[in-house]
C-alpha positions in Angstrom: -24.5 12.3 -46.2 -26.2 10.0 -48.6 -30.0 10.8 -48.9 -31.1 7.1 -49.5 -30.6 4.5 -47.1 -28.9 1.2 -48.6 -30.1 -2.1 -47.8 -26.5 -3.4 -47.3 -23.3 -1.8 -47.7 -20.3 -4.3 -48.4 -16.9 -2.8 -47.6 -14.2 -4.3 -49.9 -14.5 -5.8 -53.4 -12.2 -8.8 -53.0 -13.8 -12.0 -54.1 -15.5 -13.0 -51.0 -17.2 -9.7 -51.0 -18.3 -10.0 -54.3 -19.8 -13.8 -53.8 -21.7 -12.2 -50.9 -23.1 -9.4 -52.9 -24.2 -11.6 -55.7 -26.1 -13.9 -53.4 -28.0 -11.1 -51.3 -28.6 -9.4 -54.6 -30.3 -12.8 -55.8 -32.2 -12.8 -52.6 -33.9 -9.3 -53.4 -31.8 -7.0 -51.6 -29.8 -4.1 -53.1 -25.8 -4.5 -51.9 -23.4 -1.5 -52.7 -20.0 -2.7 -52.9 -17.3 -0.1 -52.0 -13.7 -0.8 -53.1 -10.8 1.6 -52.2 -8.8 0.7 -55.1 -9.4 1.5 -58.9 -10.3 -1.8 -59.4 -12.1 -4.9 -57.8 -10.4 -7.7 -56.6 -8.6 -7.5 -53.6 -5.8 -10.0 -53.6 -7.0 -11.5 -56.9 -6.2 -8.9 -59.4 -4.0 -8.5 -62.5 -1.7 -5.6 -63.2 0.6 -4.4 -65.8 4.0 -3.8 -63.8 6.2 -3.3 -67.0 5.2 -1.8 -70.3 3.4 -4.8 -72.1 3.8 -7.4 -69.0 0.8 -8.2 -66.9 0.6 -10.7 -63.9 -1.5 -11.9 -61.1 -0.1 -9.5 -58.7 -0.6 -11.3 -55.5 -2.5 -14.7 -55.7 -1.5 -16.6 -59.0 -3.7 -19.7 -58.8 -7.1 -20.2 -57.9 -8.4 -22.0 -54.5 -10.1 -23.4 -56.7 -13.6 -21.5 -56.7 -16.0 -23.7 -55.2 -18.1 -25.6 -57.8 -21.4 -24.3 -56.6 -20.2 -20.7 -56.5 -18.8 -20.8 -60.0 -22.0 -22.6 -61.3 -24.4 -20.1 -59.6 -22.4 -16.9 -60.7 -22.1 -18.4 -64.3 -18.5 -17.2 -64.3 -17.8 -18.6 -67.9 -20.8 -16.8 -69.4 -18.9 -13.8 -67.9 -15.9 -14.3 -69.6 -14.0 -16.5 -67.5 -11.6 -19.0 -69.1 -9.5 -21.5 -67.0 -6.3 -22.9 -68.0 -5.5 -26.0 -66.2 -1.9 -27.4 -67.3 -1.0 -31.2 -67.4 1.4 -30.7 -64.9 0.1 -29.7 -61.5 3.7 -29.0 -60.0 7.1 -29.6 -60.8 9.5 -29.8 -57.8 13.3 -29.3 -58.5 16.2 -30.6 -56.7 19.8 -28.9 -56.5 21.3 -32.2 -57.9 19.4 -31.4 -61.2 16.6 -33.8 -60.9 13.0 -33.0 -61.3 9.7 -34.7 -60.3 6.7 -33.4 -62.3 3.3 -34.6 -60.7 0.8 -34.4 -63.3 -3.0 -34.3 -62.8 -3.2 -37.6 -64.3 -2.7 -40.2 -61.5 -0.9 -42.8 -63.6 1.4 -40.3 -65.4 2.1 -38.9 -61.9 2.9 -42.3 -60.5 5.3 -43.2 -63.4 7.2 -40.0 -62.7 7.4 -41.1 -59.1 8.7 -44.5 -59.8 11.8 -42.8 -61.3 12.7 -42.1 -57.9 10.8 -45.0 -55.8 8.9 -48.0 -57.2 7.3 -48.1 -53.6 6.2 -44.6 -53.5 4.8 -44.9 -57.2 2.5 -47.6 -55.7 1.5 -45.7 -52.4 0.8 -42.4 -54.3 -2.8 -43.8 -55.7 -3.5 -44.9 -52.2 -2.7 -41.5 -50.6 -4.7 -39.7 -53.5 -7.7 -42.0 -53.0 -7.9 -41.4 -49.1 -7.2 -37.8 -49.6 -10.0 -37.7 -52.1 -12.5 -39.4 -49.7 -11.8 -37.2 -47.0 -12.0 -34.0 -48.9 -15.3 -34.5 -49.5 -16.1 -34.8 -45.9 -14.1 -31.8 -45.2 -15.6 -30.0 -48.2 -19.3 -30.3 -46.7 -18.0 -29.1 -43.4 -16.5 -26.0 -45.1 -19.9 -25.4 -46.7 -21.8 -25.3 -43.3 -22.2 -22.4 -40.9 -20.2 -23.3 -37.6 -22.7 -24.4 -35.0 -23.8 -22.4 -32.0 -22.0 -24.7 -29.2 -23.9 -23.5 -26.2 -27.3 -23.2 -27.8 -27.6 -25.1 -31.0 -30.6 -24.7 -33.2 -32.3 -27.7 -35.0 -30.2 -26.6 -38.2 -27.1 -26.8 -36.2 -27.9 -30.1 -34.8 -28.9 -31.5 -38.3 -25.8 -30.3 -39.9 -23.7 -31.8 -37.2 -25.4 -35.1 -37.5 -24.9 -35.1 -41.5 -21.1 -34.4 -40.9 -21.2 -37.6 -38.4 -22.7 -39.6 -41.0 -20.4 -38.7 -43.8 -17.5 -39.4 -41.4 -18.8 -42.9 -40.7 -19.3 -43.5 -44.4 -15.8 -43.1 -45.0 -15.0 -46.5 -43.5 -13.1 -47.3 -40.3 -9.7 -47.0 -41.8 -10.2 -43.5 -43.3 -12.4 -42.3 -40.5 -9.4 -42.9 -38.1 -7.0 -41.1 -40.6 -9.3 -38.2 -40.6 -9.2 -37.8 -36.8 -5.7 -38.2 -36.7 -4.4 -36.3 -39.6 -6.0 -33.1 -38.4 -3.4 -32.4 -35.4 -0.4 -34.1 -37.0 2.7 -32.2 -38.5 2.5 -32.5 -42.1 6.1 -33.6 -42.3 5.1 -36.7 -40.3 2.1 -37.4 -42.4 4.1 -37.2 -45.7 6.9 -39.6 -44.2 4.2 -42.0 -43.4 3.4 -42.6 -47.2 6.6 -41.7 -48.9 10.3 -42.2 -48.8 11.3 -39.8 -51.7 12.2 -36.3 -50.1 11.2 -34.4 -53.2 7.6 -36.1 -52.9 7.4 -35.6 -49.2 8.2 -31.8 -49.7 5.7 -31.3 -52.3 3.0 -32.8 -50.0 4.2 -30.8 -46.8 4.2 -27.5 -48.7 0.5 -27.8 -48.9 0.1 -27.8 -45.2 2.7 -24.6 -44.6 1.6 -22.1 -47.4 1.0 -18.8 -46.2 1.0 -19.8 -42.4 3.4 -19.3 -39.8 4.0 -23.0 -39.4 6.9 -25.1 -40.7 6.5 -28.6 -41.8 7.1 -30.0 -38.3 4.6 -27.7 -36.6 1.7 -29.5 -34.9 -1.4 -29.0 -36.8 0.0 -28.2 -40.2 -1.4 -31.5 -41.7 -5.1 -29.8 -41.1 -4.1 -26.9 -43.5 -3.3 -29.6 -46.1 -6.6 -31.1 -45.4 -8.5 -27.7 -45.8 -6.7 -27.0 -48.9 -7.6 -30.6 -50.0 -11.2 -29.9 -49.7 -10.9 -27.7 -52.8 -8.7 -30.0 -54.8 -7.7 -33.4 -53.5 -4.8 -33.9 -55.8 -1.9 -34.6 -53.6 -0.1 -31.8 -55.2 -2.5 -29.3 -55.0 -4.2 -26.9 -57.4 -2.9 -25.8 -60.7 -5.9 -23.7 -62.0 -5.1 -20.4 -63.7 -7.2 -17.8 -65.2 -6.8 -16.6 -68.7 -5.8 -13.0 -68.2 -4.5 -13.5 -64.7 -6.6 -14.0 -61.7 -8.0 -10.5 -62.1 -10.5 -12.1 -64.7 -12.2 -14.2 -62.0 -12.9 -11.2 -59.9 -13.9 -9.4 -63.0 -16.2 -12.0 -63.8 -17.7 -12.1 -60.3 -18.2 -8.4 -60.4 -20.2 -8.6 -63.6 -22.3 -11.7 -62.1 -23.0 -9.4 -59.0 -24.0 -6.5 -61.2 -26.1 -8.5 -63.3 -27.9 -9.9 -60.3 -28.7 -6.2 -59.1 -25.6 -5.2 -56.8 -24.1 -1.9 -57.2 -20.1 -1.5 -57.2 -18.1 1.8 -56.6 -14.3 1.8 -56.9 -12.1 4.4 -55.4 -14.6 4.5 -52.4 -12.3 4.3 -49.4 -14.3 3.3 -46.2 -12.4 4.9 -43.1 -15.2 4.5 -40.4 -18.2 2.0 -39.6 -20.8 4.3 -37.9 -22.3 2.8 -34.7 -24.9 4.4 -32.7 -26.1 2.4 -29.5 -24.4 -0.7 -30.4 -25.9 -0.6 -34.0 -24.2 -0.2 -37.2 -25.9 2.4 -39.1 -23.7 2.9 -42.3 -20.3 4.0 -43.3 -17.8 7.1 -43.8 -15.9 7.4 -46.8 -12.3 9.1 -47.1 -14.1 12.1 -48.8 -16.4 12.7 -45.8 -19.6 11.1 -47.4 -21.5 9.1 -45.2 -23.6 6.3 -46.5 -26.5 4.8 -44.2 -27.5 1.3 -44.5 -29.9 -1.3 -42.7 -26.7 -3.6 -42.6 -22.9 -3.0 -43.0 -20.9 -6.4 -44.2 -16.8 -6.2 -44.1 -14.9 -8.2 -46.4 -11.9 -6.7 -44.7 -10.2 -9.1 -42.0 -11.3 -9.3 -38.3 -8.8 -6.9 -36.8 -9.3 -4.0 -39.5 -12.9 -4.1 -39.2 -13.4 -4.1 -35.5 -10.4 -2.5 -34.1 -9.6 0.1 -37.0 -12.9 0.9 -38.7 -14.8 0.4 -35.8 -14.1 2.4 -32.6 -13.2 -0.4 -30.0 -15.1 1.5 -27.4 -18.2 -0.2 -29.0 -16.9 -3.4 -28.0 -16.4 -5.3 -24.6 -12.9 -5.1 -23.3 -12.8 -9.1 -23.0 -13.5 -9.3 -26.7 -11.1 -6.6 -27.7 -8.6 -8.5 -25.8 -9.3 -12.0 -27.4 -9.3 -10.1 -31.2 -5.9 -8.3 -30.3 -4.4 -11.9 -29.8 -6.0 -13.5 -33.1 -2.8 -14.3 -34.7 -2.5 -13.1 -38.3 1.1 -12.1 -38.9 2.2 -13.0 -42.4 5.3 -15.0 -43.8 4.8 -14.5 -47.6 6.2 -12.0 -50.0 5.5 -11.7 -53.6 8.0 -11.2 -56.5 7.0 -10.7 -60.0 9.5 -10.5 -62.9 9.6 -9.5 -66.5 11.9 -11.5 -68.4 13.4 -11.0 -72.0 12.7 -14.7 -72.5 12.2 -18.3 -71.1 14.8 -19.4 -68.5 16.7 -22.6 -69.3 15.9 -24.8 -66.3 19.0 -27.4 -65.6 16.4 -30.1 -64.7 14.1 -29.7 -67.4 16.1 -30.1 -70.6 15.0 -33.4 -71.5 11.2 -33.2 -72.9 10.0 -31.8 -69.6 9.5 -28.1 -70.6 5.9 -28.6 -70.5 6.2 -29.0 -66.8 7.0 -25.2 -66.4 3.2 -24.7 -67.1 2.3 -25.6 -63.9 3.5 -24.5 -60.5 7.1 -24.9 -59.8 8.5 -25.5 -56.2 11.9 -24.7 -54.8 12.1 -26.6 -51.6 13.4 -30.0 -52.3 13.3 -31.4 -48.7 11.4 -31.2 -45.4 14.4 -30.2 -43.7 15.1 -27.2 -46.1 11.5 -26.0 -45.7 11.9 -26.3 -42.0 15.1 -24.5 -42.0 13.4 -21.7 -43.9 11.0 -21.5 -41.4 13.4 -21.4 -38.4 15.0 -18.0 -39.7 11.5 -16.4 -39.5 11.0 -17.2 -36.0 13.8 -14.9 -34.9 12.6 -11.9 -37.4 14.8 -12.7 -40.4 13.5 -13.6 -43.9 14.9 -16.8 -45.2 18.1 -16.7 -47.3 17.5 -20.0 -48.6 13.6 -19.7 -49.0 10.8 -22.0 -50.0 9.4 -20.7 -53.3 6.5 -21.4 -55.5 6.8 -20.3 -59.1 4.5 -19.8 -62.1 5.2 -18.6 -65.6 1.9 -17.9 -66.7 2.9 -16.5 -70.1 3.8 -19.9 -71.3 0.1 -20.9 -71.2 -1.5 -17.3 -71.8 0.8 -15.5 -74.2 -1.4 -12.2 -73.7 0.3 -11.6 -70.7 3.8 -10.7 -72.2 5.1 -9.5 -75.4 5.8 -12.0 -78.1 8.9 -14.1 -77.1 8.9 -12.7 -73.5 7.5 -14.0 -70.1 6.5 -13.1 -66.9 7.3 -14.9 -63.6 5.1 -15.0 -60.6 7.1 -16.0 -57.4 5.7 -16.8 -53.7 8.5 -16.5 -51.1 8.2 -18.0 -47.9 9.3 -17.1 -45.3 9.4 -13.5 -45.2 8.0 -12.5 -41.5 5.7 -9.4 -41.1 7.7 -8.6 -37.8 11.1 -8.3 -39.3 14.3 -7.0 -37.6 14.8 -3.8 -39.1 12.9 -2.0 -41.6 11.1 -3.7 -44.5 12.0 -0.9 -46.9 15.5 -1.1 -46.4 15.4 -4.9 -47.0 13.3 -5.0 -50.0 16.1 -5.1 -52.5 17.9 -7.9 -50.3 14.6 -9.8 -50.5 14.4 -9.8 -54.4 18.0 -10.5 -54.8 17.6 -13.7 -52.5 14.6 -14.8 -54.6 16.7 -14.3 -57.8 19.7 -16.0 -56.4 18.0 -19.1 -54.9 16.1 -19.5 -58.5 19.7 -19.0 -60.2 20.8 -22.3 -58.6 18.3 -24.2 -60.8 18.1 -21.6 -64.0 21.5 -20.1 -64.1 20.6 -17.7 -67.0 17.5 -16.1 -65.1 19.3 -13.3 -63.6 20.6 -12.0 -67.1 17.0 -12.4 -68.6 15.2 -9.7 -66.0 14.0 -6.7 -67.5 12.5 -5.3 -64.3 11.0 -6.8 -60.8 8.2 -6.0 -58.9 8.9 -6.8 -55.0 5.8 -7.0 -52.5 6.7 -7.4 -48.8 4.4 -8.3 -46.1 4.3 -4.5 -45.3 3.2 -3.6 -48.7 0.4 -6.4 -48.2 -0.8 -4.5 -45.1 -0.4 -0.9 -46.4 -1.6 -1.1 -50.0 -3.8 -4.0 -49.9 -5.4 -3.7 -46.6 -4.1 -7.2 -45.3 -3.6 -6.6 -41.4 0.0 -8.2 -40.7 0.4 -9.0 -44.3 -1.6 -12.2 -43.6 -3.0 -13.5 -47.1 -5.6 -15.7 -45.2 -7.0 -12.7 -42.9 -5.8 -14.7 -39.8 -3.6 -17.8 -39.3 -5.1 -21.0 -40.4 -4.5 -22.9 -37.3 -6.3 -25.7 -35.1 -7.5 -22.9 -32.5 -8.4 -20.5 -35.2 -10.5 -23.0 -37.3 -14.3 -23.8 -37.9 -15.9 -22.5 -34.3 -13.0 -20.6 -33.3 -12.7 -18.6 -36.5 -12.1 -15.8 -35.9 -13.1 -16.1 -32.3 -15.3 -18.8 -30.3 -18.7 -17.5 -30.0 -18.1 -15.5 -33.1 -17.8 -17.8 -36.1 -21.2 -17.4 -37.6 -20.4 -14.1 -39.5 -22.0 -11.9 -36.9 -20.2 -9.3 -34.7 -21.0 -8.1 -31.3 -22.4 -5.0 -33.1 -25.9 -5.2 -34.2 -26.1 -5.3 -38.0 -22.2 -5.6 -38.7 -21.2 -8.7 -40.5 -18.2 -10.3 -41.4 -17.7 -12.0 -44.8 -13.9 -12.2 -45.6 -11.4 -15.1 -45.2 -11.1 -14.3 -41.7 -14.0 -16.5 -41.2 -15.0 -19.9 -41.9 -13.8 -21.6 -43.8 -11.0 -19.0 -44.6 -9.2 -21.1 -47.3 -8.1 -18.8 -49.7 -9.5 -18.1 -53.3 -12.5 -20.4 -53.2 -15.6 -17.9 -52.2 -16.4 -20.3 -49.6 -16.6 -17.5 -46.7 -18.7 -15.1 -49.0 -21.2 -17.7 -50.1 -21.5 -19.0 -46.2 -21.9 -15.5 -45.1 -24.5 -14.6 -47.6 -26.6 -17.5 -46.5 -26.6 -16.6 -42.9 -26.8 -13.0 -43.5 -29.7 -13.2 -45.7 -31.7 -15.3 -43.2 -31.4 -12.6 -40.7 -32.2 -9.7 -43.2 -35.1 -11.3 -44.6 -36.4 -12.5 -41.2 
C-alpha cells in the first residue's frame, strides 16, 4: 500500500487523461496518471511495427485538438509539429476517376466542377452553412451538459447562451441545424450534391467509427459533431510529425511541466470503494494507492462494470449501463511498403493528393452495402476504407524510398460470426484486395502488415467492444445522455469517482474536449 494519499489518481494515459491531468495540475492539485502500457497515448500512439517503419498505430489523424486545449498546453513548445497537406481527402472511383477536395475552397470547387458545375456552385454554400453551425455546436461541446431536473444558475446561463447563438445563425441556418441532426447523412448529402463521389465523402463523416450506415437516422448528427472541430466538408487532414504519438508525448510533457506525475507500466485492476466512496486504486502488482479522488479515462463500462464491483451500484444503473451501446465496427491495417503504390486515378499531376486522406467508398450505396454485412455478424467484403500514406509528408517514418500505409477498415463488427483470430488473415486480404482495385501494384510492394481487429482494440488497447469513441455516437447517447441520462456531468454514482474519457460529453474523438470539460467540473468539486 502506498503510504501517501494522493490528491487525484487518473486511470489511463490517453489524450483525455493527460488533458485532465494538465488542467488539474494547473489548478494546484497533484494528479498521478497511471498507464498500463509502456508508453502514454491510449489510441494516439506511434509504434515501430517493422524494422525502420513507424506508424500511428490506431488513430492516424487528429480530431483536431480543440484550439484552447492546444494553446493552454503549449503543445508546439513541447515539440509538436503539425502537417496539414493541401488536399484534405481524395475519393477514388472504380472507373479510374478521382475527386480531390483541397483545403482551399476555390481549388476544391474547381475539382468538383470537373464532375458537376452545379455541385461546384453549391459546395461553398454548404461549407459556409456548416461553418456557421460548427461554431454553435463547438460552443455546446465545450460546455457541461445541464442538470435537466435541477438546473443551476450556470446551467441556465449556458443554455441561454447556446439559444442566443442558435438565433444568431439566422432563420435559414437555424432551421437547418434543428433539422439536420436527426437526418440520415445520405439525405443531407443528396440535398446539396448530385455527384456520387462527393456525396460519399460528405456521408463518410457521418458514419466513421459508428454502427450506422449513411441511410441511418441520426448519422447527420455525427457529421455535425465532427464538423465542430473542422468545418471543412471533407473533414480534418491534420497529421503530427512523428505520428500521433507525438501529440500525446507533447501532452504528457505539458502535464508533467504543470506538476502532474505519470507512471507507465502501471495497470489498474480495481477501483477501491468503501461505503459508496472511491478511496483509491489497486494495481496488478498488488500495490494500493490511496486517493482523495479517482478519475477514469477508461470507457464507462470498463470503469463501472469491470474495475469497480457493480455491487456498489444500483441495479437500475447497472442495467442501463449494460445497455449503453458500444460495439465497434472498425479494424486497422498498417502496411510497410517497398515503394509508393501507383494509383490508377492519380497519374496525371494528382500525386500530391495522396498526402491527405484517401477514401475508398465511391457512392452512398457502396457504403450502405458495407454496413449491411456487419448487421449480420460479417465483416464487409467490399469495405469502406480511409487510407493515409504519412511517410509522403513525414519521411522519418520509413527508410528512404519506402513508405508506410495506414488503413481504417469499416465495417468490421466486434460481434463477428466465428472467431476474430481465425478471420484475421482474411480481413487483411480483403483490405489489400480492395485497395488493389485502385493501385494494382500494391500487393507486390507489401513487406509486412499489422492487422488490428476489434477484438485487439478491446484486449490490447482497453476499448470495450472495440469501440473507438468509448460508446456509440448517437442521438440517444449524446450531450445530456452521454453516457447516461442524469450522469452526463463527469460524476458517477460512486462518490469521488469521475469519468473523463470519450464516453463522456462530447466524446468526439481526438479533440481533448472530454478531458478539458471534465477537469473544469471535477476541479470545482475538489477545490470546493
